[in-house]
C-alpha positions in Angstrom: -3.3 -22.0 97.0 -6.7 -22.8 99.1 -7.7 -23.9 95.2 -5.1 -26.2 95.1 -6.0 -28.0 99.3 -9.6 -28.4 98.0 -8.3 -30.1 94.6 -6.3 -32.6 96.9 -8.9 -33.3 99.3 -11.1 -33.9 96.7 -9.0 -36.2 94.9 -8.1 -37.7 97.6 -12.5 -38.4 99.1 -12.9 -39.7 95.4 -9.6 -42.3 95.3 -11.5 -43.8 98.5 -14.6 -43.8 97.0 -13.1 -45.9 93.8 -14.3 -49.4 93.4 -10.9 -50.8 91.8 -10.3 -54.4 91.4 -7.5 -56.2 92.4 -6.2 -59.7 93.3 -4.4 -58.7 96.7 -7.2 -58.7 99.8 -6.1 -57.4 103.4 -7.8 -59.7 106.1 -9.5 -58.4 109.5 -6.2 -58.3 110.9 -5.0 -55.8 108.5 -8.0 -53.3 108.8 -6.4 -52.2 112.2 -2.8 -51.4 110.5 -5.0 -49.0 107.6 -5.3 -45.3 107.5 -9.2 -45.0 108.5 -11.3 -42.6 106.8 -14.9 -41.5 107.1 -17.3 -40.4 104.2 -20.6 -40.1 105.5 -21.6 -42.7 107.7 -19.3 -45.4 106.3 -15.7 -46.1 107.7 -13.3 -46.9 105.0 -9.7 -48.6 105.9 -7.5 -47.1 103.5 -4.1 -49.2 102.0 -1.4 -48.8 99.5 -0.9 -52.0 97.3 1.5 -52.9 94.5 0.1 -52.8 90.9 1.4 -55.9 89.2 4.3 -55.4 86.6 4.5 -52.2 87.7 6.8 -50.1 90.6 4.0 -48.3 91.3 1.5 -48.1 94.5 -2.4 -48.0 94.5 -4.1 -46.2 97.3 -6.9 -48.8 97.7 -10.1 -48.0 100.4 -12.5 -50.6 101.4 -15.1 -50.9 104.2 -14.8 -53.9 107.0 -17.8 -55.5 105.6 -16.1 -55.5 101.8 -12.5 -56.8 103.4 -14.5 -59.6 104.7 -16.3 -60.6 102.0 -13.6 -60.1 99.7 -11.5 -62.9 101.9 -14.4 -65.3 101.8 -14.5 -65.6 98.3 -10.5 -66.1 98.3 -10.6 -68.5 100.6 -13.3 -70.5 99.0 -11.9 -70.3 95.8 -8.6 -71.1 97.2 -10.3 -74.7 98.9 -12.2 -75.3 95.6 -8.4 -75.3 93.6 -7.4 -77.5 96.4 -10.2 -80.0 96.5 -10.3 -79.9 92.6 -6.3 -81.1 92.6 -5.2 -77.9 90.4 -1.5 -77.0 90.6 0.3 -74.4 89.6 2.8 -75.0 86.7 6.1 -76.3 86.6 9.1 -75.0 84.6 11.4 -77.4 83.6 
């Protein structure tokens, strides 16, 4: 039983340390609603996100700085698309 608990704890920490890629981003406001995990000197904010095309959720952990950087990149890309006149395809 002890081995199972140690394995579960190790997998949880490994999942929080992963650097997954996702199209969804969280804003700084969302940080407060996520689980907080300490790994060494860094504080990670973990949340469950839906994987596109499945019914599965994936746990994603990031630092506040990573969340802010992803939000800024998404805002710049959206602004760039809006300035260039890009629109979504329309099905007729």
